[in-house]
C-alpha positions in Angstrom: 0.1 0.1 0.0 1.5 3.4 -1.0 2.6 5.7 2.0 1.9 9.6 0.9 3.2 12.1 3.2 1.8 15.5 2.4 3.3 17.9 5.0 1.6 21.3 5.7 3.2 24.6 5.1 4.5 26.2 7.9 5.5 29.9 7.9 9.1 30.4 10.1 7.1 33.0 11.8 4.7 31.0 13.0 6.8 27.4 13.7 6.1 26.4 17.4 8.2 23.8 18.9 6.2 21.2 20.5 7.9 19.6 23.8 10.5 17.1 23.5 11.9 18.8 20.1 15.0 20.5 20.5 13.9 24.0 20.0 17.2 26.3 21.5 18.8 27.4 18.1 21.1 30.2 18.3 18.5 32.2 15.7 15.5 31.2 17.8 14.0 29.3 14.6 12.7 25.8 16.1 15.0 22.7 15.1 11.6 21.1 13.7 11.6 23.8 10.9 14.9 23.0 10.0 14.7 19.2 10.0 12.0 20.1 7.8 13.2 22.1 5.0 16.8 19.8 5.4 14.9 16.7 4.6 12.8 18.2 1.7 16.1 19.7 0.5 17.5 16.4 0.1 14.9 14.5 -0.9 14.9 13.2 -4.5 18.2 15.3 -5.0 18.3 15.4 -8.9 14.9 16.3 -9.3 13.0 19.6 -8.8 12.2 20.6 -5.1 8.7 19.1 -3.7 8.1 21.5 -0.6 6.2 25.1 -2.0 7.8 26.6 0.3 11.4 26.1 -0.4 10.6 26.1 -4.4 9.1 29.5 -4.1 12.3 30.4 -2.2 14.0 29.1 -5.1 11.8 30.8 -8.0 11.8 34.3 -5.9 15.5 34.5 -3.9 17.6 36.8 -5.0 21.4 35.5 -2.8 22.8 39.1 -4.1 19.9 41.7 -2.8 20.5 41.9 0.2 24.3 41.2 1.6 23.3 42.6 5.0 22.0 38.7 5.9 25.9 37.6 5.6 28.3 38.2 8.1 30.7 39.0 5.5 28.5 41.5 4.0 28.3 39.5 1.0 31.8 38.7 -0.1 31.1 34.8 -0.5 27.6 34.9 -2.2 28.9 37.6 -5.0 31.8 35.5 -5.8 30.0 32.3 -6.3 26.8 34.4 -8.1 30.0 35.6 -10.6 31.0 32.1 -11.4 27.5 30.8 -11.7 26.3 33.8 -14.0 29.4 33.5 -16.3 28.3 29.5 -16.6 31.8 28.5 -15.2 30.3 25.9 -12.4 29.7 22.5 -13.5 26.4 21.6 -14.7 23.6 19.6 -13.4 23.3 16.0 -14.2 26.8 15.4 -14.2 29.2 13.6 -11.6 31.4 15.2 -9.2 33.6 14.1 -7.1 36.0 15.8 -3.9 39.1 14.3 -5.6 38.3 16.3 -8.8 40.2 20.2 -7.6 37.7 22.2 -9.6 34.6 20.3 -8.0 36.0 20.7 -4.7 36.9 24.6 -5.2 33.1 24.9 -6.6 31.4 23.1 -3.4 33.7 25.0 -1.0 32.4 28.0 -2.6 28.9 27.0 -1.8 29.8 25.9 1.6 31.2 29.4 2.3 27.9 31.0 1.6 25.9 28.9 3.8 28.5 29.6 7.0 28.2 33.4 5.9 24.7 33.0 6.8 23.2 35.0 9.8 19.9 33.1 10.1 18.0 30.4 8.6 16.1 32.1 6.4 19.1 33.1 4.9 20.5 29.4 5.0 17.2 27.7 3.7 16.9 30.6 0.7 20.5 30.1 -0.7 19.9 26.3 0.0 16.8 26.1 -2.0 17.9 28.4 -4.8 21.5 26.9 -5.3 19.8 23.2 -5.2 17.6 24.0 -8.4 21.1 25.7 -10.2 24.5 23.7 -9.5 25.5 20.1 -9.9 23.5 18.0 -7.1 26.6 16.1 -6.4 28.5 19.7 -5.4 25.4 21.0 -3.4 25.2 17.8 -1.4 28.8 18.0 -0.4 28.9 21.7 0.7 25.1 21.5 2.4 26.2 18.1 4.3 29.8 20.0 5.3 27.4 23.0 6.3 24.9 21.3 8.4 27.8 19.6 10.2 29.5 23.0 11.4 27.2 26.1 11.3 26.1 26.9 14.6 22.5 27.3 13.0 22.0 23.9 12.7 23.6 22.3 15.5 20.3 20.1 16.4 19.7 19.2 12.6 20.0 15.4 11.7 21.8 14.5 8.3 19.6 12.1 6.3 21.4 8.9 5.7 23.6 9.3 2.7 23.1 5.9 1.7 19.1 6.6 1.1 20.1 9.8 -0.5 21.9 8.5 -3.1 21.0 5.0 -3.4 22.6 4.0 -6.8 26.3 4.8 -5.5 25.4 1.6 -2.9 23.1 -0.5 -4.5 24.2 -3.0 -7.0 23.3 -1.7 -10.6 21.0 -4.9 -11.1 19.3 -3.7 -7.7 18.1 -0.4 -8.9 16.9 -1.9 -12.3 14.7 -4.3 -10.5 13.6 -1.3 -8.2 13.0 0.6 -11.3 10.9 -1.9 -13.0 8.7 -2.4 -9.6 8.3 1.1 -9.3 7.0 1.3 -13.2 4.6 -1.6 -12.2 3.3 0.0 -9.2 4.5 -2.5 -7.1 4.9 -2.0 -3.4 6.2 -3.7 -0.1 9.0 -5.0 -2.4 12.4 -5.8 -1.1 15.2 -7.0 -3.5 18.4 -8.5 -1.9 21.5 -6.4 -2.5 24.8 -8.8 -2.0 28.2 -7.8 -1.9 30.5 -7.6 -4.9 33.0 -10.3 -5.8 33.1 -14.4 -5.0 34.7 -16.7 -3.5 37.4 -16.8 -5.4 39.0 -14.2 -4.0 40.0 -14.3 -0.4 39.4 -10.6 0.3 35.4 -11.3 -0.1 35.9 -12.6 3.2 36.2 -9.0 4.8 33.5 -7.8 2.2 30.8 -7.6 4.9 33.1 -5.0 6.4 34.5 -3.0 3.7 30.9 -2.6 2.4 29.0 -2.4 5.6 26.6 0.7 5.1 27.5 2.1 8.4 31.3 1.9 7.5 30.8 4.2 4.5 28.4 6.4 6.7 31.1 6.6 9.6 33.9 7.0 7.3 31.8 9.9 5.4 31.1 11.4 8.7 35.0 11.6 9.8 35.3 13.8 6.6 32.7 16.0 7.5 34.0 16.7 10.9 37.3 17.0 10.0 37.7 18.6 6.3 41.5 18.9 5.3 40.4 22.3 3.7 39.2 23.4 7.0 40.1 27.1 8.1 39.0 28.8 11.4 37.9 31.8 9.7 35.2 30.0 8.8 34.0 29.9 13.2 36.4 28.0 15.1 39.5 25.8 15.4 39.2 22.4 15.2 41.3 20.9 18.7 43.9 18.4 17.8 42.7 18.1 14.2 45.8 16.1 13.1 45.8 13.8 15.7 42.2 13.4 14.5 43.0 12.3 11.6 45.5 9.9 12.8 43.5 7.9 15.1 40.1 7.6 13.4 41.8 5.9 10.5 44.3 4.2 13.2 41.2 2.7 15.0 39.4 1.6 11.5 42.6 -0.2 10.3 42.4 -1.7 13.9 39.3 -3.0 13.4 39.6 -4.2 10.1 42.5 -6.4 10.9 40.6 -7.7 14.1 37.5 -8.6 11.3 40.8 -10.1 9.3 41.7 -12.4 11.9 38.1 -13.5 12.3 38.5 -14.9 9.1 41.5 -16.5 9.0 43.6 -13.7 7.0 46.8 -12.4 7.1 47.1 -8.6 8.8 46.8 -6.1 6.0 50.0 -5.0 4.3 51.0 -1.9 3.3 50.8 -0.8 -0.2 54.0 0.0 -1.7 54.1 2.6 -4.8 57.1 0.4 -6.4 55.3 -2.9 -6.9 52.0 -4.3 -8.4 48.6 -3.7 -7.0 47.1 -7.1 -6.7 43.9 -6.4 -5.5 41.6 -5.2 -8.2 37.8 -3.9 -7.6 34.7 -3.8 -9.3 32.0 -1.9 -7.5 29.1 -3.2 -9.5 27.2 0.3 -9.0 26.6 3.7 -11.2 26.6 7.0 -11.0 23.3 8.8 -11.3 24.0 10.5 -14.5 26.7 8.9 -16.4 29.0 5.9 -16.6 29.1 2.7 -14.0 32.0 3.3 -11.1 35.2 2.0 -13.5 36.7 -1.0 -12.5 40.2 -1.7 -11.8 42.3 -4.9 -12.7 44.4 -6.9 -10.3 47.9 -6.8 -10.5 48.3 -3.7 -12.1 51.5 -1.5 -11.9 50.9 1.8 -10.7 51.3 4.9 -13.1 51.6 8.9 -13.1 48.2 10.4 -13.7 47.8 12.7 -16.3 47.2 16.5 -14.3 46.8 14.8 -11.5 50.5 14.0 -10.1 53.5 11.6 -10.6 54.5 8.6 -8.3 57.8 10.2 -7.5 56.1 13.3 -6.0 54.3 11.0 -3.2 57.6 9.3 -2.9 59.4 12.7 -2.2 56.8 13.7 0.3 57.0 10.5 2.5 60.7 10.9 2.5 60.6 14.3 3.6 58.1 13.2 6.3 60.4 10.1 7.3 63.4 13.0 7.4 61.4 14.9 9.8 60.9 12.3 12.2 64.2 10.9 12.1 65.6 14.7 13.0 62.7 15.1 15.6 61.2 18.2 13.9 59.5 19.7 11.0 60.4 23.6 9.5 57.9 26.1 9.0 57.7 28.3 5.9 59.8 31.0 7.7 62.5 27.8 8.3 61.7 27.8 12.1 62.0 24.3 13.3 59.4 22.8 15.4 60.2 20.1 17.8 57.7 16.8 17.1 59.6 15.0 19.9 56.4 15.0 22.2 52.7 14.6 22.9 52.0 17.1 20.3 54.4 15.7 17.7 51.6 13.5 16.5 49.3 16.6 15.8 51.7 18.3 13.4 52.6 15.5 11.8 48.5 14.7 10.9 48.2 18.2 9.4 51.0 17.9 7.2 50.1 14.1 6.5 46.1 14.9 6.3 47.3 17.8 3.8 45.4 19.9 6.5 45.2 23.9 6.0 46.3 23.5 9.5 50.0 22.3 8.1 52.9 24.5 8.9 54.6 24.1 5.4 52.0 22.7 3.0 54.1 24.0 0.0 57.2 21.6 1.2 56.0 19.1 2.8 53.2 18.5 -0.2 49.8 16.9 0.2 50.4 13.4 0.5 46.9 12.2 1.5 44.9 14.2 -1.0 47.4 13.4 -4.1 47.4 9.6 -3.1 43.8 9.2 -3.2 43.6 10.9 -6.6 46.2 8.8 -7.9 45.0 5.9 -6.7 41.4 6.5 -7.7 42.7 7.1 -11.3 44.9 4.4 -11.6 41.8 2.4 -13.9 42.5 5.7 -16.7 46.0 7.3 -16.2 46.4 8.9 -19.3 42.7 10.3 -19.3 42.0 8.2 -22.7 38.3 7.3 -22.0 37.1 10.1 -19.9 36.1 7.4 -17.1 34.5 9.4 -14.3 36.3 8.8 -10.6 36.1 5.2 -8.8 34.8 5.0 -5.5 38.0 6.3 -3.8 36.9 9.5 -5.0 33.8 9.8 -2.9 34.4 9.3 1.0 31.1 7.3 1.4 32.4 4.8 -0.7 36.4 5.2 0.1 36.2 1.8 2.4 34.8 -0.4 -0.1 38.0 -0.6 -2.5 40.5 -2.8 -0.7 43.5 -1.1 -1.9 42.4 1.9 -0.1 43.0 0.3 3.3 46.3 -0.7 1.9 46.9 2.6 1.1 45.9 4.1 4.4 48.2 1.2 6.3 51.2 2.8 4.4 50.2 6.1 6.3 49.6 4.4 9.8 53.0 3.2 9.4 54.3 6.5 8.8 52.5 7.8 11.9 53.6 4.4 13.9 57.8 5.2 13.2 56.9 8.8 15.0 55.2 7.0 18.2 57.5 4.6 18.5 60.4 7.0 18.6 58.8 8.7 21.4 60.1 7.4 24.9 57.7 4.4 26.6 55.6 5.8 29.5 57.2 5.1 32.9 55.2 3.1 35.9 54.6 6.4 37.5 52.9 8.2 34.2 50.6 5.7 34.6 50.0 5.3 37.9 46.4 6.6 39.6 47.4 6.9 43.6 45.0 4.8 45.7 43.5 3.4 42.9 43.3 -0.7 42.5 41.1 -2.4 39.8 40.6 -5.6 40.9 38.5 -7.6 39.0 36.9 -7.4 35.5 34.5 -9.7 34.5 32.1 -9.9 31.3 28.6 -10.3 31.8 27.1 -12.4 28.8 28.6 -14.0 26.0 30.6 -11.6 23.6 29.0 -13.1 20.3 28.1 -11.6 16.8 25.6 -12.7 14.1 24.5 -11.5 10.7 21.0 -10.1 10.1 19.3 -8.8 7.2 19.1 -4.5 6.9 16.4 -3.2 4.9 17.0 0.7 3.1 14.8 2.8 1.2 15.6 2.9 -2.5 12.8 6.0 -3.1 15.3 8.8 -4.2 16.7 6.1 -6.7 13.4 7.1 -9.0 12.9 9.3 -11.2 8.7 10.5 -11.3 6.8 13.6 -12.1 4.8 13.7 -8.8 4.9 17.1 -7.3 4.0 15.5 -3.5 6.6 13.6 -1.3 5.8 9.9 -1.9 7.5 6.6 -0.2 6.5 3.6 -2.3 8.5 1.0 0.0 10.8 -0.4 -2.3 13.9 -1.5 -0.5 17.5 -3.1 -1.0 18.1 -5.8 1.9 21.7 -6.1 2.9 23.4 -8.6 4.9 25.2 -6.9 8.0 26.8 -7.8 11.2 25.4 -7.4 14.8 26.1 -8.3 18.4 24.4 -9.7 21.3 24.4 -7.0 24.0 27.2 -7.8 27.0 28.1 -5.6 30.2 31.3 -5.0 31.7 31.7 -5.4 35.5 34.4 -3.8 36.9 35.4 -3.5 40.4 37.7 -0.7 41.5 39.3 0.0 45.0 39.7 3.8 45.8 41.7 4.0 49.1 42.2 7.6 49.0 39.5 8.3 51.8 37.8 10.5 49.3 35.5 10.4 46.4 37.8 10.4 43.1 36.9 11.2 39.4 38.0 8.8 37.2 38.2 8.2 33.9 37.8 4.6 32.6 39.2 3.4 29.4 38.3 -0.4 27.7 40.7 -1.7 25.1 40.7 -4.9 23.5 44.3 -6.3 21.9 44.2 -9.3 19.7 46.0 -12.4 21.5 46.6 -14.4 17.9 46.7 -13.5 14.1 45.1 -15.1 11.5 46.7 -18.2 11.4 47.1 -19.1 15.4 50.4 -17.5 15.8 50.2 -15.4 19.4 50.8 -11.8 18.6 53.4 -10.1 20.6 52.7 -7.9 23.3 54.1 -4.7 21.9 52.4 -5.5 18.4 49.3 -6.3 19.8 49.0 -2.6 21.8 49.3 -1.5 18.0 46.7 -3.3 16.9 44.5 -2.6 20.1 40.8 -1.4 19.4 39.1 0.9 21.7 35.9 -0.5 23.2 35.1 2.8 25.6 35.6 5.6 27.6 33.8 7.1 30.4 33.8 9.2 33.5 32.9 7.7 36.8 32.9 8.8 40.5 34.8 6.7 42.7 33.1 6.1 46.4 35.9 5.8 48.5 36.2 2.0 49.6 35.0 -0.5 46.8 33.0 0.3 43.8 30.9 -2.1 41.6 30.9 -0.7 38.0 28.4 -2.1 35.5 28.7 -0.7 32.1 26.7 -1.8 28.8 27.8 -2.3 25.6 25.1 0.1 24.5 26.2 3.0 26.4 29.7 3.0 24.7 30.7 6.7 24.5 32.8 5.8 20.7 29.5 4.1 19.2 26.5 5.9 17.7 22.9 4.2 16.6 22.1 3.5 13.1 20.7 6.6 10.8 17.2 6.7 10.9 15.4 5.6 7.4 14.3 8.8 5.6 10.7 7.6 5.7 10.9 7.3 9.5 13.2 10.3 9.9 10.4 12.7 8.0 7.6 11.3 9.8 9.4 11.6 13.2 10.3 15.2 12.2 6.6 16.2 11.4 5.5 14.7 14.7 7.9 16.7 16.5 9.9 14.0 18.0 13.2 14.8 19.8 16.1 13.4 17.6 19.0 14.4 19.9 20.1 10.9 19.9 20.9 10.8 15.9 22.5 14.2 15.7 26.0 12.8 15.8 26.6 9.9 13.3 30.4 10.1 13.7 31.0 7.3 15.6 31.5 3.5 15.1 28.2 2.1 14.6 27.0 0.5 17.9 26.3 -3.2 16.1 29.9 -3.2 15.2 31.5 -2.6 18.6 32.5 -6.0 18.2 34.7 -7.8 15.9 32.7 -10.7 14.0 35.0 -13.4 15.8 34.5 -17.2 15.1 33.2 -20.5 15.8 36.6 -21.4 17.6 36.5 -17.6 19.3 39.0 -15.1 18.9 40.7 -13.9 21.8 41.6 -10.8 23.0 43.4 -9.0 26.1 40.8 -6.9 27.6 42.1 -4.1 29.3 40.5 -1.8 31.6 42.6 1.4 32.7 41.5 3.4 35.3 42.9 7.3 35.5 42.5 10.3 37.1 40.1 12.7 35.7 41.3 15.8 37.0 44.5 15.2 34.5 42.8 13.6 31.6 39.2 15.4 30.9 38.7 18.9 29.5 34.8 18.6 29.2 33.5 15.8 30.5 29.8 16.6 29.3 30.7 15.7 26.0 31.5 12.4 26.9 28.7 11.9 29.1 26.2 13.2 25.9 27.8 10.2 24.3 29.1 12.6 21.5 32.9 11.6 22.1 33.9 10.0 18.7 37.5 11.8 19.2 35.9 14.8 17.9 34.1 16.5 20.7 31.6 19.4 19.8 32.7 22.4 17.3 36.2 21.8 17.9 35.9 21.5 21.9 38.1 18.0 22.3 37.1 16.4 26.0 40.2 14.1 26.2 43.5 15.4 27.3 45.5 12.1 26.9 47.2 11.2 23.8 44.3 9.1 21.8 44.9 5.2 22.2 46.7 5.8 26.3 48.0 4.1 27.6 48.2 1.5 24.8 49.8 4.3 22.2 53.7 4.1 23.4 55.8 1.3 22.8 55.8 -1.4 25.5 59.2 -3.0 25.7 58.4 -4.5 29.0 54.8 -5.8 29.3 55.5 -6.4 33.1 55.3 -2.6 33.4 51.5 -3.0 32.7 50.8 -5.6 35.1 52.1 -3.9 38.0 50.4 -0.9 37.6 47.6 -1.5 40.2 44.9 0.7 38.2 45.0 -1.2 35.2 43.5 -4.6 34.9 44.1 -7.3 32.0 41.6 -10.0 31.5 41.2 -12.7 28.6 37.8 -12.7 26.1 36.8 -14.5 23.2 34.3 -13.6 20.6 32.4 -15.8 18.3 29.9 -16.1 15.8 28.5 -19.2 15.0 27.1 -18.3 11.2 27.9 -19.9 8.2 27.8 -16.6 6.1 28.8 -16.3 2.7 26.7 -12.7 1.3 28.2 -13.2 -2.2 26.3 -13.4 -5.6 24.6 -15.9 -6.4 25.9 -18.2 -9.5 
């Protein structure tokens, strides 16, 4: 049965926030109205607007008629309008990618217009106007970044990107089947959307992780929170930006290795620029307009890419960074030496390696990551002979799907490790929390994962001439990993005679590799995955702490389906729990494990919150995710502490009373192969 959703037009001045829906926006406009506009701006993004209010703005608004609505007096919008008027912007109905320098420039111009708006009327009017006139992909890029960073949209929820652009995530054959069902007016139809590849490729054992919709969303949100091109003039300084770049990828890589161990595979190897690239990739998905995502064959030699860069440029950039690590300093543009042999060194190197505008010397150290992304992505057509569109590496929501992309970041991760391993190990005194003793750590419940089918909406894949908003209940279904709920039971003795506020960190180190060989302790700490971080007040004497897996501060719930987001918005329900989608999906907190059980050393470290925490409220709000809120980073310690530094003598850890290790196993009893049927 067709579900038809018709919205009443609500004037901005008359919008009233009902109880339960956030309304404390700085401009006084209730979040409900903003969420309504955002929902409609992204609905059927490749077709004309369906909302009458936004459509009227698109037709009647003049972005430069009243420049007093902009904080910069209209400088950004005049620049964009000049490009638009002289037809220098990319046309609509054409692919676009952030790895294309000009496409990125155009998207940032629109982002800057949004960020200069003083109020929501300015944002929504410009959004409606440019949505109908600029390239759809560039509009999405600009709008998603602006919603994430603007003070006017702090409570707005971004629609799930895989439902905004379903053709990026569903196989071409699934989209075709869904179109046929739509044309036949069939309803309540679900099409199976399994993973790429087949059993002949061992890498397909972990396709469920690389191609997980939540991992793609997480990767996109990482870059939305921390764009390399961010400038503080946009509104605030992003604290520990370079270190964020390092650690979120480090954790993704470690979780990927945990999945490889679970599937009896070798640990991930780095990508060597002078060796053949063995892993090919066939995305089996398409752009909305234009060709399918290109296929990269196996065992190709890496080539220079015309009009992009040469392999030797990447080699020189890497060499300069290695030299800086070896010497213990980097040089800024004025030739001043900046010491990196300290806790802040990882931040500086992260800015350099990310190609961030925070880099002290972009001219000398270059744009390693952005150039590497583009060159890897263009290996399918390095001479630009066939006019192919970018591959999945050119889109942050698709980047994790390519197995070679993980190897590229393993190479980058090893550069960071070279620096971190050059720092002195922590002493016992640096690790201790005086008077605190962790006496026992237990797991309540079984650490067990399972596979389930996840149904997601394909409504935005269809073209139609309907002027109303309709949800046809035509879905794709994709297998995905989940886990049973469990709890940590932690006993802590406080011998200080007074309450102590503590930070409790939980990390898991893999114990054996995919072949069953023991992983050395120091190698295991580098492969550790973060499980949780929270603040707890310890009363004098014995403290029995129970922490549920669902409470983990590093995870986020699944995004709402588009239909549910619309329905909850119109019902003015509270959407606060969905505002931040940056963390690891809750269901992926545990690695898959296997039938025999994958062993991990589970470490609980209890440290002094007075020394460790900038803003406890960010952690308790479950908005930790290593990003904080609008640039405020809650954690003072190096990310990964206390397992970040090398551990030449593991006995040191066993002698620290506020640390405790227990051995655990993660099980999975599914016989699971989600590959194409032949």
